[in-house]
DOPA-657316 format. One line per 8 residues: their letters; for each residue z, y, x of N, C-alpha, C. Coordinates in steps of 0.02 Angstrom, whole numbers, padded with zeros to 5 digits. Layout:
! DOPA-657316
a) Z:Y:X:Z:Y:X:Z:Y:X | ... .
! end
This chain:
! DOPA-657316
mkvltldv) 01101:01409:-01061:01160:01340:-01038:01092:01299:-00973 | 01126:01313:-00924:01067:01279:-00853:01125:01201:-00855 | 01041:01160:-00865:01082:01077:-00875:01043:01060:-00798 | 01057:01018:-00733:01048:00964:-00715:01043:00902:-00730 | 01012:00860:-00717:00979:00804:-00733:00962:00754:-00655 | 01006:00708:-00655:00981:00676:-00580:00967:00601:-00616 | 00922:00582:-00600:00914:00499:-00620:00925:00491:-00554 | 00973:00428:-00535:00980:00405:-00474:00962:00352:-00470 .
gnssvdvc) 00897:00321:-00438:00870:00238:-00423:00874:00211:-00344 | 00861:00169:-00355:00870:00109:-00290:00829:00143:-00259 | 00784:00186:-00228:00750:00223:-00180:00764:00289:-00172 | 00786:00334:-00227:00779:00398:-00204:00807:00429:-00276 | 00820:00510:-00281:00857:00563:-00332:00789:00594:-00359 | 00756:00570:-00429:00731:00629:-00462:00764:00673:-00499 | 00754:00753:-00458:00825:00796:-00503:00767:00855:-00533 | 00777:00866:-00611:00756:00918:-00657:00803:00955:-00667 .
lfdgelfy) 00776:01011:-00698:00846:01084:-00707:00816:01092:-00779 | 00860:01101:-00837:00823:01121:-00897:00848:01202:-00915 | 00828:01263:-00899:00847:01305:-00917:00806:01360:-00967 | 00805:01329:-01033:00746:01345:-01083:00714:01300:-01083 | 00685:01272:-01038:00615:01220:-01050:00650:01160:-00977 | 00622:01113:-00959:00632:01069:-00888:00588:01070:-00867 | 00611:01088:-00801:00586:01085:-00730:00578:01041:-00695 | 00534:01007:-00665:00553:00968:-00596:00574:00980:-00531 .
vgkfphge) 00634:00965:-00521:00631:01014:-00446:00618:00958:-00427 | 00616:00906:-00404:00586:00839:-00343:00628:00790:-00312 | 00597:00736:-00281:00624:00688:-00268:00658:00684:-00213 | 00729:00651:-00201:00748:00678:-00109:00807:00576:-00112 | 00810:00582:-00033:00846:00548:-00032:00918:00549:-00039 | 00941:00508:-00020:01011:00476:-00071:01061:00538:-00054 | 01058:00534:-00002:01108:00570:00028:01087:00642:00056 | 01044:00663:00023:01016:00738:00009:01009:00774:-00043 .
ipilkvdr) 01054:00762:-00076:01066:00803:-00176:01061:00853:-00160 | 00992:00885:-00196:01016:00956:-00184:01088:00997:-00209 | 01110:01053:-00185:01182:01057:-00250:01161:01139:-00265 | 01142:01139:-00339:01126:01230:-00362:01176:01235:-00436 | 01192:01278:-00435:01231:01324:-00475:01213:01341:-00565 | 01238:01258:-00596:01220:01261:-00646:01289:01235:-00695 | 01283:01251:-00752:01331:01238:-00804:01350:01162:-00832 | 01307:01107:-00808:01305:01068:-00828:01265:01004:-00780 .
vlvssvkp) 01303:00943:-00777:01293:00915:-00741:01268:00829:-00774 | 01194:00817:-00753:01208:00740:-00813:01190:00685:-00757 | 01197:00621:-00768:01186:00602:-00718:01145:00530:-00733 | 01082:00485:-00719:01091:00417:-00754:01100:00388:-00672 | 01105:00329:-00650:01145:00291:-00575:01132:00226:-00591 | 01089:00197:-00564:01098:00138:-00534:01099:00086:-00487 | 01131:00163:-00464:01146:00142:-00361:01217:00183:-00350 | 01272:00117:-00384:01340:00138:-00376:01358:00190:-00329 .
svdrlire) 01329:00132:-00257:01363:00164:-00172:01347:00245:-00171 | 01277:00274:-00225:01295:00339:-00234:01340:00407:-00269 | 01373:00335:-00318:01401:00403:-00352:01464:00446:-00339 | 01487:00427:-00256:01518:00476:-00231:01497:00531:-00220 | 01435:00519:-00177:01415:00609:-00149:01400:00641:-00224 | 01386:00622:-00270:01364:00643:-00320:01422:00670:-00351 | 01482:00654:-00347:01559:00668:-00373:01572:00725:-00332 | 01587:00709:-00257:01592:00763:-00208:01539:00813:-00226 .
aypnarfi) 01477:00823:-00250:01451:00869:-00243:01458:00903:-00307 | 01457:00867:-00370:01472:00890:-00435:01530:00875:-00460 | 01593:00884:-00454:01652:00844:-00475:01652:00863:-00551 | 01631:00888:-00580:01607:00892:-00659:01577:00858:-00690 | 01522:00826:-00635:01431:00765:-00674:01471:00741:-00720 | 01445:00721:-00778:01440:00668:-00821:01379:00625:-00814 | 01436:00566:-00795:01397:00487:-00812:01375:00472:-00846 | 01328:00439:-00874:01295:00434:-00925:01315:00348:-00914 .
tpedvplk) 01334:00324:-00986:01362:00251:-00972:01294:00225:-01026 | 01280:00143:-01016:01274:00117:-01089:01297:00122:-01159 | 01337:00137:-01159:01394:00145:-01221:01385:00219:-01235 | 01363:00266:-01195:01347:00332:-01220:01278:00335:-01277 | 01221:00285:-01236:01139:00294:-01253:01152:00251:-01336 | 01136:00298:-01395:01136:00273:-01448:01072:00241:-01486 | 01061:00182:-01439:00992:00140:-01469:01020:00072:-01489 | 00987:00065:-01546:01030:-00008:-01560:00986:-00057:-01514 .
tafenkqg) 01025:-00136:-01511:01000:-00172:-01467:01007:-00249:-01527 | 00959:-00291:-01488:00960:-00346:-01537:01006:-00416:-01491 | 01055:-00394:-01452:01090:-00420:-01422:01150:-00429:-01379 | 01196:-00457:-01385:01250:-00446:-01352:01245:-00401:-01254 | 01314:-00380:-01261:01315:-00364:-01194:01262:-00295:-01167 | 01272:-00242:-01223:01216:-00173:-01210:01250:-00160:-01140 | 01310:-00175:-01131:01338:-00140:-01066:01323:-00161:-01000 | 01301:-00212:-01004:01261:-00260:-00972:01206:-00239:-00924 .
vgvdrlln) 01163:-00205:-00975:01099:-00180:-00947:01097:-00111:-00928 | 01065:-00095:-00884:01047:-00052:-00832:01027:00010:-00879 | 01091:00085:-00875:01062:00117:-00941:00992:00170:-00900 | 00973:00160:-00852:00907:00196:-00833:00841:00135:-00911 | 00868:00113:-00885:00817:00046:-00948:00853:00084:-01014 | 00885:00072:-01032:00922:00114:-01107:00892:00177:-01145 | 00906:00218:-01070:00896:00311:-01069:00805:00291:-01086 | 00775:00268:-01031:00691:00274:-01040:00675:00254:-01101 .
lygavsly) 00707:00197:-01148:00683:00163:-01217:00696:00227:-01284 | 00768:00244:-01256:00790:00293:-01305:00761:00324:-01312 | 00712:00380:-01247:00699:00410:-01240:00633:00425:-01282 | 00601:00344:-01268:00535:00339:-01311:00549:00339:-01381 | 00578:00319:-01398:00607:00278:-01478:00608:00362:-01516 | 00647:00404:-01466:00660:00477:-01506:00588:00518:-01495 | 00551:00506:-01449:00506:00552:-01424:00417:00519:-01466 | 00415:00461:-01453:00342:00446:-01469:00325:00369:-01511 .
gtdvvvvs) 00402:00342:-01548:00381:00304:-01597:00442:00251:-01590 | 00460:00203:-01660:00483:00182:-01664:00496:00096:-01637 | 00411:00094:-01630:00370:00025:-01612:00323:00043:-01511 | 00387:00034:-01496:00358:00063:-01433:00380:00020:-01369 | 00328:00012:-01298:00323:-00041:-01256:00338:00026:-01176 | 00408:00003:-01156:00422:00055:-01102:00392:00038:-01036 | 00353:00065:-00990:00332:00022:-00939:00373:00070:-00859 | 00436:00073:-00848:00441:00083:-00802:00433:00063:-00716 .
agtalvvd) 00394:00105:-00674:00348:00073:-00638:00405:00114:-00573 | 00456:00077:-00538:00467:00094:-00472:00488:00049:-00413 | 00554:00045:-00401:00562:-00037:-00344:00532:-00063:-00395 | 00573:-00089:-00463:00562:-00118:-00485:00503:-00119:-00564 | 00483:-00154:-00577:00465:-00137:-00622:00469:-00173:-00674 | 00478:-00138:-00734:00525:-00160:-00809:00485:-00147:-00851 | 00478:-00189:-00916:00450:-00166:-00964:00490:-00200:-01011 | 00507:-00158:-01067:00537:-00141:-01110:00501:-00141:-01189 .
lavdgcfl) 00525:-00180:-01230:00497:-00158:-01330:00575:-00173:-01325 | 00549:-00119:-01392:00577:-00079:-01437:00533:-00079:-01521 | 00562:-00116:-01565:00546:-00123:-01611:00561:-00095:-01676 | 00564:-00049:-01731:00600:-00021:-01770:00649:00009:-01750 | 00644:00047:-01684:00692:00083:-01646:00769:00022:-01604 | 00739:-00029:-01622:00804:-00099:-01598:00762:-00113:-01528 | 00802:-00118:-01483:00789:-00141:-01398:00831:-00200:-01414 | 00729:-00244:-01413:00737:-00334:-01408:00733:-00351:-01336 .
ggfitlgl) 00717:-00327:-01301:00732:-00366:-01233:00675:-00330:-01177 | 00673:-00357:-01141:00613:-00332:-01100:00609:-00404:-00995 | 00557:-00361:-00981:00567:-00421:-00903:00552:-00353:-00844 | 00595:-00386:-00792:00597:-00339:-00727:00571:-00387:-00683 | 00522:-00367:-00647:00482:-00393:-00600:00487:-00348:-00538 | 00460:-00374:-00472:00432:-00317:-00413:00400:-00275:-00436 | 00401:-00203:-00416:00366:-00162:-00410:00313:-00142:-00370 | 00268:-00113:-00378:00215:-00127:-00335:00216:-00086:-00269 .
gsgleclh) 00261:-00031:-00236:00299:-00014:-00185:00307:-00054:-00159 | 00355:-00099:-00185:00413:-00150:-00176:00349:-00224:-00135 | 00304:-00251:-00179:00270:-00286:-00170:00215:-00296:-00124 | 00196:-00221:-00100:00157:-00197:-00032:00206:-00206:00010 | 00285:-00198:00003:00314:-00172:00060:00344:-00232:00081 | 00324:-00299:00040:00348:-00374:00050:00314:-00400:00100 | 00247:-00395:00055:00184:-00416:00080:00188:-00425:00159 | 00192:-00363:00191:00172:-00319:00250:00223:-00368:00277 .
qkaelips) 00295:-00354:00261:00341:-00382:00319:00341:-00476:00332 | 00322:-00489:00261:00309:-00595:00253:00233:-00598:00285 | 00183:-00567:00282:00128:-00584:00325:00115:-00541:00389 | 00093:-00581:00437:00094:-00554:00501:00047:-00503:00504 | -00024:-00517:00474:-00103:-00489:00464:-00091:-00444:00434 | -00045:-00429:00372:-00055:-00385:00341:-00034:-00331:00349 | -00088:-00269:00331:-00068:-00179:00352:-00017:-00178:00307 | 00040:-00131:00338:00080:-00053:00294:00003:-00031:00275 .
lslrelev) 00031:-00025:00185:-00030:00012:00147:00018:00046:00101 | -00007:00117:00082:00020:00158:00052:-00023:00147:-00019 | 00015:00152:-00074:-00029:00142:-00141:-00054:00207:-00175 | -00111:00210:-00185:-00167:00256:-00211:-00194:00223:-00288 | -00237:00259:-00296:-00275:00265:-00366:-00328:00227:-00342 | -00336:00165:-00383:-00407:00116:-00347:-00428:00083:-00392 | -00469:00092:-00430:-00495:00041:-00462:-00572:00010:-00453 | -00556:-00074:-00449:-00638:-00082:-00396:-00633:-00149:-00440 .
digtntee) -00697:-00168:-00453:-00694:-00239:-00485:-00675:-00317:-00461 | -00691:-00288:-00378:-00667:-00352:-00324:-00645:-00321:-00255 | -00604:-00344:-00242:-00608:-00304:-00170:-00652:-00321:-00106 | -00655:-00271:-00082:-00715:-00274:-00035:-00694:-00277:00029 | -00619:-00265:00061:-00610:-00247:00101:-00518:-00269:00094 | -00477:-00252:00142:-00405:-00293:00144:-00393:-00247:00111 | -00390:-00169:00122:-00365:-00116:00080:-00369:-00131:-00002 | -00437:-00132:-00015:-00445:-00142:-00082:-00425:-00207:-00135 .
aiiggfik) -00422:-00269:-00084:-00400:-00321:-00113:-00324:-00336:-00105 | -00288:-00289:-00080:-00233:-00296:-00081:-00191:-00254:-00124 | -00220:-00189:-00135:-00194:-00146:-00187:-00215:-00127:-00249 | -00286:-00153:-00238:-00328:-00191:-00292:-00305:-00225:-00318 | -00270:-00294:-00305:-00229:-00340:-00332:-00180:-00320:-00353 | -00138:-00269:-00329:-00072:-00287:-00342:-00077:-00223:-00432 | -00118:-00179:-00406:-00133:-00150:-00483:-00152:-00188:-00516 | -00184:-00238:-00534:-00241:-00267:-00588:-00197:-00317:-00603 .
qtvyfvkg) -00147:-00339:-00544:-00108:-00389:-00566:-00020:-00370:-00613 | -00020:-00289:-00596:00036:-00285:-00628:-00002:-00258:-00729 | -00061:-00204:-00716:-00095:-00190:-00781:-00110:-00275:-00830 | -00134:-00299:-00782:-00135:-00396:-00853:-00082:-00404:-00854 | -00010:-00407:-00828:00025:-00417:-00856:00100:-00398:-00889 | 00068:-00317:-00876:00101:-00268:-00940:00058:-00271:-01003 | -00006:-00286:-01008:-00066:-00294:-01066:-00054:-00376:-01093 | -00007:-00410:-01048:-00012:-00482:-01087:00051:-00484:-01143 .
cveswsti) 00093:-00439:-01100:00174:-00427:-01128:00150:-00406:-01205 | 00113:-00320:-01206:00098:-00309:-01252:00079:-00356:-01323 | 00017:-00388:-01280:-00030:-00420:-01344:00006:-00478:-01375 | 00055:-00501:-01325:00085:-00565:-01367:00137:-00524:-01379 | 00192:-00469:-01367:00243:-00439:-01430:00178:-00410:-01484 | 00136:-00402:-01470:00142:-00370:-01558:00117:-00452:-01576 | 00091:-00471:-01575:00074:-00545:-01639:00140:-00565:-01626 | 00176:-00590:-01594:00232:-00602:-01624:00296:-00575:-01660 .
ygisprvv) 00281:-00498:-01674:00324:-00463:-01718:00284:-00412:-01756 | 00212:-00443:-01750:00162:-00412:-01806:00167:-00330:-01809 | 00145:-00308:-01746:00170:-00234:-01723:00114:-00203:-01689 | 00092:-00128:-01690:00038:-00104:-01629:00080:-00067:-01597 | 00129:-00079:-01538:00147:-00040:-01511:00116:00012:-01466 | 00165:00080:-01471:00135:00140:-01400:00170:00109:-01350 | 00123:00135:-01316:00122:00116:-01220:00141:00176:-01186 | 00219:00152:-01175:00240:00252:-01121:00261:00219:-01058 .
ttggdgwl) 00229:00257:-00982:00241:00229:-00947:00280:00281:-00922 | 00315:00258:-00848:00358:00309:-00818:00403:00310:-00782 | 00429:00310:-00706:00432:00296:-00661:00404:00311:-00593 | 00399:00322:-00535:00366:00343:-00489:00311:00331:-00482 | 00317:00269:-00469:00215:00247:-00486:00180:00243:-00555 | 00219:00268:-00591:00182:00247:-00672:00146:00284:-00677 | 00112:00330:-00647:00042:00368:-00632:-00015:00338:-00612 | -00015:00269:-00603:-00056:00213:-00576:-00075:00196:-00628 .
lnslghyd) -00040:00181:-00672:-00054:00152:-00736:-00061:00195:-00785 | -00088:00227:-00777:-00128:00273:-00850:-00138:00250:-00896 | -00222:00197:-00899:-00259:00143:-00935:-00211:00097:-00969 | -00126:00110:-00984:-00097:00088:-01019:-00077:00115:-01077 | -00078:00177:-01074:-00047:00216:-01093:-00022:00287:-01101 | 00040:00314:-01110:00039:00379:-01113:00076:00390:-01050 | 00080:00449:-01004:00139:00443:-00956:00177:00505:-00931 | 00219:00480:-00968:00281:00536:-00952:00340:00513:-00892 .
pllshkam) 00336:00551:-00848:00383:00535:-00777:00444:00553:-00779 | 00433:00637:-00828:00519:00646:-00842:00568:00625:-00898 | 00528:00532:-00941:00561:00511:-00978:00637:00510:-00976 | 00669:00487:-00926:00745:00454:-00942:00782:00540:-00926 | 00734:00590:-00891:00779:00665:-00929:00768:00690:-00962 | 00722:00698:-01011:00707:00695:-01074:00780:00653:-01111 | 00792:00619:-01100:00820:00569:-01151:00895:00571:-01122 | 00932:00621:-01081:00998:00646:-01066:00990:00698:-01085 .
lll) 00952:00745:-01105:00961:00816:-01134:00956:00793:-01210 | 00940:00742:-01203:00952:00718:-01286:00996:00702:-01328 | 01037:00666:-01311:01094:00641:-01281:01149:00706:-01299 .
! end
């Protein structure tokens, strides 16, 4: 059975194809979703304005809802949580351990915690690329920069100062969350990173760029 998985984010759509094993098809603009001949289509979407286009391309697509994700939560209103957060954490709990921190680095930076397989909560802040774009737009003398892997002890030029600053800010924030939660809950959680910019955070833990797609298939 061929299964297409669509992860519709705020900025683009990640597409994978499962045909005995999982293959990454690519990242596409919202209006350019590829049409492939498959048996089933599973969709995780945080961009409701794009859902109509997907239904036109794939009338029988199954849109995953928060209620579809069999993940325990320590709070009410599970349906009010983004399905992407639930899927990523469900996938991480299923594949990597019941005490886990998931760091999703995309348009937003999301840091979520599960203890004993139960979603306790987390934080959402500005993503790395979004931060660069915002700084460029708000500060007249700040150039437009693209994210790249950069490890410096101190920035010695504008690019190092800005990109290095955003990466360190993110790494220290995540490490602070992990250290705090480890003390509060008496755990040693595994850290799993995902999302389009997750590769920049390899130092934090295991990077799984297809985590949400694996979670959809697990359902």
